[in-house]
N, C-alpha and C positions, 0 to 999 in steps of 0.2 A: 426534775429536769424538764426544760421547755421543749416541746415538740417542734418539728419543722412548721406545722400548721400554725402554731402559736407565734413563731417568728414572723411568718408571712402575714398573719393578721395584724401584729403590732406594726410591721412596716407599712402595711396598707393604711392603717389608721393615721400613722405619722405623715404619710404622703398626702392623704386626702385633707388632713388638717392644714398642712403647709399650703396646699393648693387653694384651700378656702381662704386662708389668710392673705395669700397673694392676690386673690380676686377682690378682697375688700380694699386693699391699699390703693389700687388705681381708682376705684370708685370714690374713695375719700379725696384723692387728689383731684378728681374731676369736679367734685363739689367745690373744692377750694378754688379751682381755676374759674368756675362760674362766678363765685363770689368776688373774684378779683378782676372781672371783665371791665375793661376801661369804659369811660364815658364815650358816647357816640360822637360828640363834638368837643373839641379841645379849645379852650378860650385863649386867644392871643390878642394883641393890640399893636397899633403903630407906636413907635418909640416917642414920636412927637406929642402924643397924648399925655405922657407922664410928666406932670409938673411937680418937681421936687428939687429942693436945694441940695447942693452937695455933689458927690461923684456919680458916675454911671452906676456903680454898685448901689448907691442910695436910691436911685431911680428904679432899678430892677427890684430892689427889696420892697419898694412901695407897690409896684405892680403885683408882685407876689402876694403881698399882704392883702391886696384888694381882691384876690381870688383868681388871678390870671396864671396860666401855666407857661405861656410863651410871649415872645415879643418879636416884632419885625423891625429891622434896622434899615437905615438909609444908605444906599450905595450909588456910585463909588465914593471912595474917600474915607471910609470908616477905619477907625483904629481897631483892628481885629484883636490884637493882644489884650488891650484894655477891655474890650467887649467880652472876650472869652473869660477873662478873670472875673468880671462882674457876673457873668452867667454862672460860673462855678461857685462863687461866693453866695449868690442869692438862690440858686436852684431854678432860676427862670431860664427857660430854653429859648435860644435864638432859632426860631423855626423857619424864618425866611427873611427876605429883604424886599425893598421897594426902590425902583430907580428914581433918583432925585433930580434928573435932568430933562425928563421927557416932555416937559412943557416949554422949556426955554430953548432946548436944542432937539428938534423933532426929527425923527427918522423919515418923515414925509416932506420935510422942508424943501422948497424948490432949489435951494442952494446946495451944490455939491459939497462945499466946504463945511457947511453946517451938518449935513448928513454924515460926513466923514467923522466929525467930532462926536456926534451922537453914537455912531457905531463903536468908536474907541471907548466911549464911556459904558456902553452896554457890555463890551467884552471885559472891561476892568471890573464892572459890577458883578459879573459872573465869577470872576476870580476872587473878588472880595467876599462874595457870598460863600464860596467854598472855604476860604480861609477862616470864616466864622463858624464853620461846621454846619451851616444851613444848606438846604438843597432846592430852594425855589427863589426866583427873582421875579417880582411883579413888573410888568412892562405895559405902558401905553404906547402902542407902536406907530400911531399916526394921528393926524387931525384933518378932517374933511376940508378945512379952509385952505389947505396947501395946494390945491389943484383940482383937476377933474377926478371923478371917482376912480377911473382907470389909472391915472398917474399916482394918486395917493396909495392905491392898493399895490401897485408895482413897487413903489419905493419901500413900503412897509415890509413886503415879502422879501425884497432884496436884502434888507438889513438883518432880518431874522436868519435868513439862509447864510449870510456872511458870519453871523455869530454862532451858528449851530456847532461848528467844530470846537469852539471854546466850551460850549455847553456840554458836549460829549466828553471833552477832556476833563472838565471839572465835575461832571455828573450833577450839574445844576439845571433844573428845569426853568424854561422861560414861560411865565404864565401871563396871558393876556387878560387885562381887566376891561370889563365893559363900562365905559365912562361916557360922559357927555362930550364926546369929541367928534360927533357927526361922521363916524366911521363904522361901516357895516350896519347902519340903521339910518333912517331919515329923521333928522332933528325936527323938521317941520311936519313930520307925518303924524299919524294917529296913535291911539293907545292900544292897537291890536297888532303891532309888529312882532315878528318872530325872530328866533335866534338862528335861522337857517344860514344866513350869510356868515355869521361868526363861526358856526360849525364847519362850513366849507373852508373858511380861512385856516382854521386849525388843521383840518384834514389835508390841506394842500402840502404841508410840510412832511407828512408821513413819518413823524418822529414822536416817540414817547416823551421826548424832552420839550415838546411844545404843547401847552394845555391852557386851561382857563382858570383864573382866580375870579370866580363869579361873585359880583357885588349884588346882593339881593335887593337892596333899595334903589340902586342907580337907575334901573330901567322900568320901574313900576309906572313911570310917566309914559313909557312907550309900549309896554307889553306886560303880560302876566308873568311874573317871575317863576311861578310853578311850571308854566309851559316852557319857559326858557330852560329851566333845569332839566325837564324831560327831554327836550331836544338835544341839549348839550351832553347829557348823560355822563359817561366816564371820561369825557374831556375835562370835566371839572375836577381840579386837583385840590383847590382850597376855596374858601369862601370869605367874602367881606360882608359886613352887616351894618346897616343904618336904617333909619326910618324915613318914610316919605309920605306926603299927603297929596293925592291927586286933587282933592277939593281945593286946597290952598296953593298947590303947585310948589311946595317948599319941602326941603328936608326937615326931618323932625328927630326927636329922640326915638330910640328903637321901638319902644312899645306905644308910641303915639303915632299919628298919621292913620292911614287906612290900608296898609298892607295886610293881606290875609295870611297871617303866620301859620295857622294850622294847615293850609293848603301847601305852603312852602315846605313845611316839615314832612308832609305826606309825600311830596314829589322827591325830596332828598332821600327819603327812605325807600322809595320805589326804585331809584337808581343805585341803591345800596351805598350811598355816600357815607363816609365817616372820616373824621380828621379835623383839621384846623379851621376855626371860625374866627376871623379877625375883626375886631371893632374898628370902625373908621368914622368916629364922631368926635364932637368936641371933648377935649380931655380936661384934666384938672388934678387936684390933689387926691388924698385918700378917699374922702367922702364921694367925690364925683366918680372916681374909678370904681368904687364899690357899687354906685348906682348903675354904671354902665354894665358891670358884670351881672348885676341882678336883672337888668333889662334883657340881656342876652339869654339868661336862663328862662325868664318868663316868656320870651318869644318862641324859643325852640326847645326848651327842656334839655339843655345840653348835657346835663349830668345823668340822663337816663342811660341804662345799659340795654342795648338792643342787639 
């Protein structure tokens, strides 16, 4: 007959064995989670870069085959149903959109009628973006040629403030891109300009739904992109990428030109950025898109787990 002490010893051994096993399982899961850590930058591209015959699904399949994870579509006026079907069939994520009107109908135009048209297109673009299942819309809010600095700034701010209720309703962020529009920088200025004006512009809205889609190549002509990244910090929600040569004054393929990509990578990691990186360069068929994807990888080692 087993004694009480024998029962107690057996129960103790069973309990300690079970606890030891339970301790091992989370550790194994922790290793699995580390192995599955996503890439720090996710590659996407503008839909207009994809040159493929056939349907939108064929285009999405081509981008996926080239190594891209996402695509940005053009709004307003997109066929959301067809786009979502193409996304489901290909596995390519619609991660965001780009306003397709902001050069022809500018939010800073001196004409009240033009500005009203632009505002309606911005609002519809936000709704279209939500219908696609995406959560960001890229916006060029103004052009410096449309008036004095104060006039242009006031008109741009008014447009975004008018659109913010729609952004809140749709949960779509309005992301300002730094482009060659002589707004919040001096087009005739030197190459040591900073992002302070852009940062103040974003902060003026006091909204998590207004941020920056920072184009790394666009302002190498005017300032150091690494310093712009540090100044903008967590205002940056997404990135665009292209190459630029100060020596020639021209845009280039991503890994050509003279941008200091290691310094850009260091700055991005200092602000703890991770997320979508969108190619905005000349597109083409499969070979060209594979080249673009490879150049993105060579520039910033997108697939690293950090």
